[in-house]
N, C-alpha and C positions, 0 to 999 in steps of 0.2 A: 755198308751194305752190298753183297755182294752183287755186283755188276750182271754177272751170269745167269744167276740164280731169278733175279728180279729180274732179266728181262724172259726167261721163257721160263718165267708166271705167266708175262703178259704174252706170250706168244702162244703160249697154251692157251689164255684165254678167247687171246683173237679164233685160236681152231678152233674149241669149244661153242664159240660166238655159231662162227661161220655153218659149224652144223645141225648146229639148233635152228638156225632160219632156213636152212636149206628141208630142214625136215619137219619143221611146226608152221611157216610162213608163205612157204614160197610157192604152193599148190592148193594154198585158200582160193576160195569162188569172191569174184571183185565184191560183190555185197558183200558178204564176211569181214574184208577188206577196208571196207570203206564205211560200214558201220561205226557210226559214232555212239561212244555210251549213253551220251547227253549231246543236244546242242550247242555246249560252248569248250566240250572235250574232244581228242585230238580222235581220230581211226586210225586204227593199223596203220594203213598205208603212211595215213602221214602223220604218225610215228617217224619210221621208216623215210620218210620225206627230212623231216628235220636233221635223225642223226647226221642223212649223207650232207648235209651244208656244215654243220659242225665238222664231219671227217676231213670233207672235200678242203677245209679250210684247215685245219691242223696237221693234213698228208704236205700240203703246201709249207707253210712253216716249219714242220719239225727236219722236211727235206732239204730245205734253204742250211738251218741250224749244222745239221750233221756235215754237211757240205765244209762248213767254216771250223765245222768243232773235229781240235787237235786228236792224234791217235790215240789211244794211251797205252799200257801194257802192263799196269795194277789192274788186277778183279775188281774193283769195286766203286763207287757213285755212292749219293746220296741225293734225298729224298729232302724238302728246304720244308721250315716251318709250316710258307703259305704251300707250298706245295699239297703238303701231310693237308690241311685245312679245304684244299682243291676238293682231294682225293676224297675225301673223308664227306665231306655232302653230297657231292657224288654218288657215289658206291652203296648200294643195296647194304644191308644189314645182314648176318650171317641166315637168318629167318626168313628172309625173301624181300625185309619189308624196308619202302622207301619214305627215310626218315622227315626228310623239308623236303620242301615244297621250293620249285625255285621257279624265277617266275624267267620271260624267254626273254630274249632279241627279237624283236620284230620282226630285223631280217630274216631270223631265224625258228619264223613262226607259221607253220602251214597254212593256217583259217587264216590269217591278217596275210598272207602269200595271193592264197586263191581270189579271198577280195579284188586285189589287183591284178589279177588275169592269168594267175601262175599258175598253169593245171600241175597232172599232177598223174603220169603215164605208171600204171602201177609194176610194169615188165623193164620197165626203165629202170623204176626206185630201188628195184630187187638186183636190176644186174650193176647198176652204183655201187649200192653197200655193200652187194659181193667184191665187188672189184676192188674198194677202197676195204675193205676188210682182208683182202688181202695183203693189196699196196703196203698195206698199216704194217702187216704181217713182218712185210719186207723192211721197213722201215725199222721193225725191234732188229730183225736180224742185222744190217746194215751197224744196227748201235755197238756189236757186244764189243768191241776195241776204237771207241772211242769214249772224249769227258766229254762224260752226257751233263758236267755242271757248269766246263766251260762257258756253252755257250750261250745265249736267253730266245726263249721261243714267244712270240706276243701273243695277247692272249685277245679273245673279243672284246672283252674292256680293252682297250689302246691305251694308254698308262699302267698295263699291266705287264712285266713277261715274268715267265718261267722259265727256268733251265728245261733241258730234252728230258732230263730225267722225269722231272713233274709233270711237262709236259703227256709222256706216251700216257704213262699212270691216270692222269684225269681226264684224257681222250677215252681211256677203255672203261674207267668208270659208268662215263657218262655214253657208253654205248652199250653196258652192263648193265644202268641206271632205265636205259628207253626199251633193253626188249624185254627184261621187265616187266616193262609199263606195257607194250603190243603185248606178252602174256595175259595179263587181268583182262587187257581187253578181252581179250579170245575166250575168257573161263566166261 
């Protein structure tokens, strides 16, 4: 696969997501952001809080991996079989359907975190989201001349590590999935 095309697609996705979020969610009223479609379902702001937890983790881990990754002149990269499965399980279909329900780790579940007293401030959540999506775009830019398969990135599953190329794709698919979820809640 051509590395520059792959990264350009991810960068384009990051920009589209940032623009969509600023247009569709940023100026919603608090009651709309906090309304849950059902008692055990996340509200829009909880969806974004969840995204932020994952983004913070992957930004840190991908940053470390990129520092250790060797430079590479050839414009190629590879997504592993495991990376493809991770990305496929996260990414919504072309029709905008989330095909597979995924369990959430307790440390990334906003409802469980709220029960532990971790409050959600809407302005902070959106500020962090915009900052993190821009930071992810910067990491994508830094990836253009790196060997994206040479260094592994930890995942939320401590025993599973994936390449930088896999992690970038997985993270963006995760964000896409939850933006669609937030849009569905808004409707």
